[in-house]
C-alpha positions in Angstrom: 57.4 -20.4 -13.8 55.8 -17.5 -15.6 53.0 -15.9 -13.6 49.6 -15.8 -15.1 47.7 -12.6 -15.1 44.6 -13.1 -12.9 41.3 -11.9 -14.1 40.5 -8.7 -12.3 37.1 -8.2 -10.7 35.4 -4.9 -11.6 32.9 -4.0 -8.9 31.6 -1.0 -10.9 30.9 -3.1 -13.9 29.2 -5.7 -11.7 26.9 -3.0 -10.2 25.9 -1.7 -13.6 25.3 -5.3 -14.9 22.9 -5.9 -12.0 21.1 -2.6 -12.4 20.6 -3.1 -16.1 18.7 -6.3 -15.4 15.9 -4.4 -13.7 13.8 -3.4 -16.6 10.3 -2.2 -15.8 7.7 -4.9 -16.2 4.7 -3.6 -18.2 1.7 -5.2 -19.8 -0.6 -2.3 -20.6 0.9 0.9 -22.0 -0.4 4.4 -21.5 -2.9 4.1 -24.4 -4.5 1.1 -22.8 -2.9 -1.3 -25.3 -1.4 -4.8 -24.5 2.3 -4.6 -25.2 3.3 -7.9 -23.5 0.8 -10.5 -24.6 2.7 -13.4 -23.1 2.3 -11.9 -19.6 -1.4 -11.0 -20.0 -3.2 -12.6 -17.0 -6.3 -13.3 -19.1 -8.6 -12.2 -16.4 -12.3 -12.8 -17.2 -14.5 -10.0 -18.3 -16.2 -9.9 -14.9 -12.8 -9.8 -13.1 -11.7 -6.9 -15.3 -14.8 -4.9 -14.6 -14.6 -5.6 -10.9 -11.0 -4.4 -10.7 -11.9 -1.2 -12.6 -14.9 -0.7 -10.3 -12.7 -0.9 -7.2 -10.2 1.5 -8.7 -12.9 4.1 -9.5 -14.5 3.6 -6.1 -11.1 4.2 -4.5 -10.6 7.4 -6.5 -14.0 8.7 -5.3 -13.2 7.7 -1.7 -10.0 9.7 -1.9 -11.8 12.8 -3.2 -14.5 12.5 -0.5 -11.9 11.9 2.2 -10.0 15.0 1.2 -13.2 17.0 1.4 -14.1 15.6 4.8 -10.6 16.4 6.0 -10.9 20.0 4.9 -14.3 20.3 6.7 -12.7 19.1 9.9 -14.6 15.8 9.8 -11.6 13.6 9.3 -8.2 13.6 11.1 -5.0 12.4 9.6 -5.3 11.5 5.9 -2.8 10.6 3.2 -4.2 11.0 -0.4 -4.1 8.0 -2.7 -5.1 9.3 -6.2 -2.6 8.0 -8.8 -1.8 4.9 -6.8 -4.9 2.9 -7.5 -3.2 0.4 -9.7 -0.4 -0.1 -7.3 -2.8 -0.5 -4.3 -5.9 -2.1 -5.7 -4.5 -4.4 -8.4 -1.9 -5.8 -5.9 -4.7 -6.4 -3.4 -6.8 -8.0 -6.2 -4.2 -10.8 -6.4 -4.5 -11.7 -2.7 -6.8 -14.1 -0.9 -9.0 -13.5 2.1 -6.7 -15.6 4.3 -3.7 -13.4 3.5 -2.6 -10.8 6.1 -2.1 -7.2 5.2 0.1 -4.9 7.2 -0.5 -1.4 5.7 1.3 1.9 5.9 -0.8 5.0 6.5 -1.5 5.5 2.8 -2.9 2.0 2.4 -6.4 2.3 3.9 -8.0 1.3 0.5 -6.4 -2.1 0.6 -7.6 -3.0 4.1 -11.1 -1.7 3.3 -11.3 -4.0 0.3 -9.9 -6.8 2.5 -13.0 -6.4 4.7 -12.5 -3.5 7.2 -15.8 -1.7 7.4 -15.5 1.7 5.8 -16.9 3.5 8.8 -14.0 2.1 10.9 -11.5 3.5 8.4 -13.0 6.9 9.0 -12.9 6.4 12.8 -9.2 5.4 12.5 -8.5 8.7 10.8 -10.3 10.5 13.6 -8.2 8.7 16.2 -11.1 6.8 17.6 -10.3 3.5 19.3 -13.2 1.8 17.5 -11.3 2.4 14.3 -8.6 0.0 15.5 -11.0 -2.7 16.5 -10.6 -5.1 13.6 -13.3 -7.8 13.0 -11.9 -11.2 13.8 -12.4 -12.5 10.3 -10.5 -9.6 8.7 -6.8 -10.3 8.5 -5.3 -6.8 8.7 -3.5 -4.6 11.2 -4.3 -0.9 11.6 -2.2 1.4 9.3 1.3 1.8 10.6 2.3 5.4 11.3 5.9 4.7 12.0 7.5 4.7 8.6 8.9 1.2 7.6 8.0 -0.5 10.9 5.4 -2.7 9.1 8.2 -4.4 7.2 9.7 -6.1 10.2 6.3 -6.9 11.6 5.4 -8.5 8.3 8.5 -10.8 8.6 7.2 -11.9 11.9 3.6 -12.5 10.8 4.9 -14.4 7.8 7.1 -16.6 9.9 4.1 -17.3 12.2 2.1 -18.5 9.2 5.0 -20.6 8.0 5.3 -22.3 11.4 1.6 -23.0 11.4 1.8 -24.5 7.9 -0.7 -22.0 6.5 -1.0 -21.6 2.8 -1.3 -17.8 3.0 1.0 -14.8 2.8 1.8 -11.6 4.8 1.8 -8.5 2.5 3.0 -5.0 3.4 3.5 -1.7 1.7 5.8 1.3 2.2 7.0 4.2 0.0 10.3 5.0 -1.5 11.2 6.9 1.7 10.4 3.9 3.8 12.9 1.9 1.9 15.7 3.9 3.6 14.6 2.8 7.1 16.5 0.2 9.0 13.3 -1.9 9.5 13.0 -2.2 5.7 16.4 -4.0 5.5 15.8 -6.0 8.6 12.4 -7.1 7.4 13.4 -8.4 4.0 16.6 -10.0 5.3 14.8 -11.8 8.1 12.1 -13.1 5.8 14.6 -14.1 3.2 16.8 -16.0 5.7 13.8 -18.0 6.9 12.2 -18.2 3.4 9.0 -17.0 5.0 5.8 -16.3 2.9 5.9 -12.5 2.6 5.4 -9.9 -0.1 7.1 -6.6 0.4 5.8 -3.8 -1.9 7.5 -0.5 -2.3 5.2 2.1 -3.8 7.8 4.4 -5.4 5.6 7.5 -5.9 8.8 9.6 -6.6 8.8 11.7 -3.4 9.2 11.0 0.3 7.2 14.0 1.4 9.4 16.6 -0.4 12.5 14.5 -0.9 12.8 13.3 -4.5 13.6 9.7 -5.4 17.0 10.6 -6.8 18.1 11.9 -3.4 16.8 8.9 -1.5 19.4 6.4 -2.6 22.3 6.0 -5.0 20.7 2.8 -6.2 19.2 3.0 -9.7 16.2 1.0 -8.5 14.8 0.1 -5.1 13.9 -3.3 -6.4 17.6 -4.2 -6.7 18.0 -3.9 -2.9 16.2 -7.3 -2.6 19.1 -9.0 -4.3 21.3 -8.3 -1.2 18.6 -10.2 0.9 18.6 -13.0 -1.6 15.0 -12.6 -2.5 13.3 -12.4 -6.0 12.7 -8.7 -6.9 10.9 -6.9 -9.7 10.4 -3.4 -10.9 6.8 -2.9 -12.1 4.9 -0.1 -13.9 2.8 0.9 -10.9 0.3 2.7 -13.2 -0.5 -0.6 -15.0 -3.1 -2.6 -13.2 -2.4 -5.8 -15.1 1.4 -5.7 -14.5 0.9 -5.0 -10.8 -1.6 -7.9 -10.6 0.6 -10.4 -12.3 3.7 -9.4 -10.2 1.8 -9.8 -7.0 0.0 -13.0 -8.1 3.3 -14.6 -9.0 5.0 -13.5 -5.8 2.1 -15.0 -3.8 2.3 -18.3 -5.7 6.0 -18.5 -5.0 5.4 -17.8 -1.3 2.7 -20.4 -0.7 4.9 -22.9 -2.6 7.6 -22.5 0.0 9.9 -20.4 -2.2 10.1 -17.5 0.2 9.4 -13.8 0.0 9.5 -11.3 -2.8 10.2 -7.6 -3.2 8.0 -5.6 -5.7 8.8 -1.9 -6.6 5.9 -0.2 -8.2 6.7 3.0 -10.1 3.8 5.3 -9.5 2.8 8.8 -8.5 0.6 10.5 -6.0 -1.3 13.3 -7.5 -2.1 15.0 -4.3 0.0 16.1 -1.3 1.9 13.7 1.0 -0.8 14.2 3.6 -3.5 16.8 4.3 -1.4 18.0 7.3 -0.1 21.1 5.5 2.1 19.6 2.7 2.2 21.7 -0.4 3.5 19.7 -3.4 3.8 22.8 -5.6 6.9 23.7 -3.6 8.9 20.7 -4.7 7.1 19.4 -7.9 6.8 21.1 -11.2 3.6 21.3 -13.3 5.5 19.6 -16.1 6.2 16.6 -13.9 2.5 16.5 -12.8 1.4 16.6 -16.4 3.7 13.8 -17.4 2.3 11.5 -14.8 -1.3 12.6 -15.4 -0.9 11.0 -18.9 -0.1 7.8 -17.1 -3.2 7.8 -14.9 -4.0 4.2 -14.1 -7.8 4.7 -14.3 -7.6 6.4 -17.7 -5.3 3.7 -19.0 -7.5 0.9 -17.8 -10.7 2.7 -19.0 -9.3 2.8 -22.5 -8.5 -0.9 -22.4 -11.9 -1.9 -21.1 -13.7 0.4 -23.5 -11.9 -1.2 -26.4 -13.1 -4.6 -25.2 -16.7 -3.3 -24.9 -16.7 -3.8 -21.1 -16.8 -0.2 -19.9 -18.8 3.0 -20.7 -19.5 6.4 -19.2 -22.9 5.0 -18.0 -21.2 2.2 -16.2 -18.6 4.5 -14.6 -21.4 6.9 -13.5 -23.2 4.0 -11.8 -20.0 3.0 -9.9 -19.4 6.6 -8.8 -23.0 7.0 -7.6 -22.8 3.8 -5.7 -19.5 4.8 -4.1 -20.9 8.2 -3.0 -23.9 6.4 -1.4 -21.7 3.9 0.5 -19.3 6.6 1.6 -22.2 8.8 2.8 -23.6 5.9 4.8 -20.2 5.1 6.3 -19.7 8.7 7.4 -23.1 8.7 9.1 -22.2 5.5 10.9 -18.9 7.0 12.0 -20.6 10.1 13.2 -22.9 7.9 15.4 -20.0 6.4 17.3 -19.9 7.4 21.0 -17.6 10.2 21.8 -14.4 9.0 23.3 -13.7 9.6 27.0 -10.4 10.2 28.7 -11.2 7.4 31.1 -11.5 5.0 28.2 -8.2 6.2 26.8 -6.5 5.4 30.2 -8.1 2.0 30.5 -7.4 1.1 26.8 -3.7 1.9 27.3 -3.3 0.3 30.7 -4.1 -3.2 31.9 -4.6 -4.1 35.6 -3.9 -1.7 38.4 -3.0 1.9 37.4 0.0 3.7 38.8 -0.9 6.2 41.4 -0.5 9.2 39.1 -2.8 7.7 36.4 -5.3 6.5 39.1 -5.5 10.1 40.4 -6.1 11.4 36.8 -8.6 8.6 36.2 -10.7 9.6 39.2 -10.6 13.3 38.2 -11.9 12.6 34.7 -14.4 10.0 35.9 -16.0 12.6 38.0 -16.0 15.2 35.2 -17.5 12.7 32.7 -20.3 11.7 35.1 -21.7 15.3 35.1 
């Protein structure tokens, strides 16, 4: 019997076929023009203005936070300028009952979710009051361990699922965080249990100084969700409307019992990785900066709203002035917080009887603090 030639599987061709399917989702181009009318979320005029107002407020908050850090009035701070669409538009698609597990750059989202701004400042200063989250605000403090929030999110989402809640757990990391083991464990666990989670990777092109092309051989980070069996999408992270739609749709799938999603937002941070000595001019060129400045999410959205007659220089000035006033008041409230004591640190970190060595230190500092 003549043998039949079997069809040979080409793994390289298969890889390329998968990668080519991840085209970047965009609704609003760099000129503020709708280029994907079918995907337009048709937000009301009031909703569009509110989203823009939040983005402008967040840009001013970033500028003021950098200034405060340089003055020694804030501690750890990771700049956010350039990522307003990725951060604020994704949050805009959430509901109050949803739970946010942020990374250290994601303070704006938890502030808009209800964390008092003065507590965000206290968090930066390392004050324990900054981690005392109001009971009706569903957020965790920003995670410093890169990627750890992903596996925590899988657990929170599973808890919501077990309780029958119609809400989702949402988390963020950067392109560098996608190389962590917790990233893979988190999306795989949530995928296996079909838990209501949204995993967002804010690909701002650099993990500190490591460029995206050296982070992984994968053409996109979004495609990594395929291995976990979860819907994944590559989004223009400088486009507020595209980010909103991608997050809204992911949330709807999650509450409908269809499991988690992975969203990669292509964005850029205009400032340093953090204010702790990073100098982006050592690893980024001025040409690269200029290219991304043309994609500025606030400029893009401003053009769109101005064309619709919804935004003006006067309106933006009002938002900026309001932001400055609220930030000033929050800084004043943070400054009024009682100075931390070593004894409080020991007690906050230890429940019940102290080991003899800590008890000895506790007594020493208790005496010092009483003077």
